[in-house]
Each structure stands twice: as structure tokens, then as C-alpha cells.
Residue, then its C-alpha position, 0 to 999 in steps of 0.5 A: m500500500r505504501n509503495l502504491m501511494k509513493l508511485i501515485s505521488i511521483t506520478m503527480l509530481f511528474v505531471l506538475l513539472l510537465s505542465g509548467c514547461g509549456t509556452t502559451l502564445n496569445e491570439p493576435g489582436t488581443k490586449d495580451a498579445p506580444k507587443e515588441g521584440g522576438l518570440p521566445s527562442n523555443t517557439i516556432e513563429e506563427l503567421y496570421t492573416f487578416r482583411a483590411e482597407v487602406i486609409e492612406g498609402g505610402t511606404t508605411l500603410l495606414i489601414t483599418p482592419s475588417e470589423e470581423s477580424n481579431e485585429a479590429r479588437s486591438s485598434d480600428k487603425m493600424s500603421v503597417s511597416l512594409n520593410g521586406a514585405t512581399i506586395v502583390n496585386e489581385v493576379g499575384e503580380s509584384i507591385t510596389a507600396e506606391d501602387l496601393q491607394a485609399g480604398d484598396i482591400l488587402m489581405i495582410t500577413y504578419n507575425g501576430m505582434i501588435a505594438e500598443s499605440y494609436p494607431a497600433q503598429i505591425g510589421a507585414t511579411k506579405i501584402e495582397k491586394v484583393d479588391h477595391n472599395n468601389l462604393l467609396d469612389g461612387y460617393f465621391a463621383l456623386i459629390d463631384d458631379i453636383y459640386q461641378e454643376d452650377d459653379g456660381l453657387n461655389s463662389d467665395i466659399d471656404t467650406i463644403a458641408l456633407d449631410t451624411s444622415e442617409w448615407i449607407n454601407l460606409t463605416d465612420i472611418e470610410k466617411e473620414m476617408l471620403f472627407a479627406k478626399v473631398k478636401e484634397a480635391y477642392g481645398f476647402e474645409v469639409l464638415e459633416g452636418t444636416y441643415d439644422e445642425l449647421a444652423e445650430q452651429g451658426l454656420i447657416d443663417k436660418e433667418n435669411l436662408s443662406f450659407p454665407k461661406g459654404v455649400l451643403i451637399k445632401i445625398s438621400e434616399m439611397t439604395y445600392d446594388e452591390n452585385k450590379e454596382v449601381i447607386n440610386c439616390s436623390i442629390s442636392k447642393w444648397r447655398s441659399g433659399l434662392g440658390a440651390i440645385g438638385a435631382d430627384d432621380v439619380s443613378a450612378e453605375l460603375k462601368d469599365g472602372t468609372w462611375k457613370i451618372t445619369k439624372e432625371g427630375n432636375w430642379i433649380s431654385 
């Protein structure tokens, strides 16, 4: 009996020793994931891949991870070092970092290490461009079309306000990307707000029905057929009670990489 108890004690001690020798690697994208330096010397490096969208291109990418990824739990924005990374396009051809544009959809492969900062930081081993956010370009095409029409309404402005209250299928970060693109295109301050919100801020003069230093562009009643890549909506540009244009039946369709816009029910005041 004493020999049996001794054997059981030795066995339990052996199990405890074994359990203390293992190494646990945390999932990427969690608060406890490795942040800096190399993995332990006795650990085989694992690679992780996630889907993301380019916010800004360049030798260091600024991206937003897809909402379904583990990485999105770490940060909604990440700076990606491309030092030594392989970069390919949709058909596997080698491209450069300069070929990547805002709105490009990527599959990013890295070692699972996320540096805790904002934006968070990772180093990529492979970047694969798999798609592009065409809807983002569609929104800009609609804004540009109404902005260019009746350019007299744009006289002496320094602000473009966008009413996004009825926009669909865009994340907050994608809206930021679009605002940046509008600002770059026209050189004006870009604000987000409805007529009432802008009036509350003192930017629109409700009493005189005027937007002294800006125009308000509104895209409303939107539907988007992702398969056909067609947007249907109404659109308007407002400067004052006697200075506004719009169309009630607008269609934007992606053809050969370009958004073609047709408008019916045009009006002017």
C-alpha cells in the first residue's frame, strides 16, 4: 500500500513539472498579445492573416482592419511597416507600396505582434491586394458631379458641408476617408452636418436662408446594388433659399472602372 501511494505521488509530481514547461502564445489582436521584440527562442513563429482597407498609402500603410477580424479588437487603425514585405496585386503580380491607394482591400500577413499605440503598429511579411472599395469612389463621383454643376453657387466659399444622415454601407472611418478626399480635391474645409445642425452651429443663417461661406451637399434616399454596382439616390447642393440645385432621380453605375451618372427630375431654385 505504501509503495502504491509513493508511485501515485511521483506520478503527480511528474505531471506538475510537465505542465509548467509549456509556452502559451496569445491570439493576435488581443490586449495580451506580444507587443515588441522576438518570440521566445523555443517557439516556432506563427503567421496570421487578416482583411483590411487602406486609409492612406505610402511606404508605411495606414489601414483599418475588417470589423470581423481579431485585429479590429486591438485598434480600428493600424500603421503597417512594409520593410521586406512581399506586395502583390489581385493576379499575384509584384507591385510596389506606391501602387496601393485609399480604398484598396488587402489581405495582410504578419507575425501576430501588435505594438500598443494609436494607431497600433505591425510589421507585414506579405501584402495582397484583393479588391477595391468601389462604393467609396461612387460617393465621391456623386459629390463631384453636383459640386461641378452650377459653379456660381461655389463662389467665395471656404467650406463644403456633407449631410451624411442617409448615407449607407460606409463605416465612420470610410466617411473620414471620403472627407479627406473631398478636401484634397477642392481645398476647402469639409464638415459633416444636416441643415439644422449647421444652423445650430451658426454656420447657416436660418433667418435669411443662406450659407454665407459654404455649400451643403445632401445625398438621400439611397439604395445600392452591390452585385450590379449601381447607386440610386436623390442629390442636392444648397447655398441659399434662392440658390440651390438638385435631382430627384439619380443613378450612378460603375462601368469599365468609372462611375457613370445619369439624372432625371432636375430642379433649380
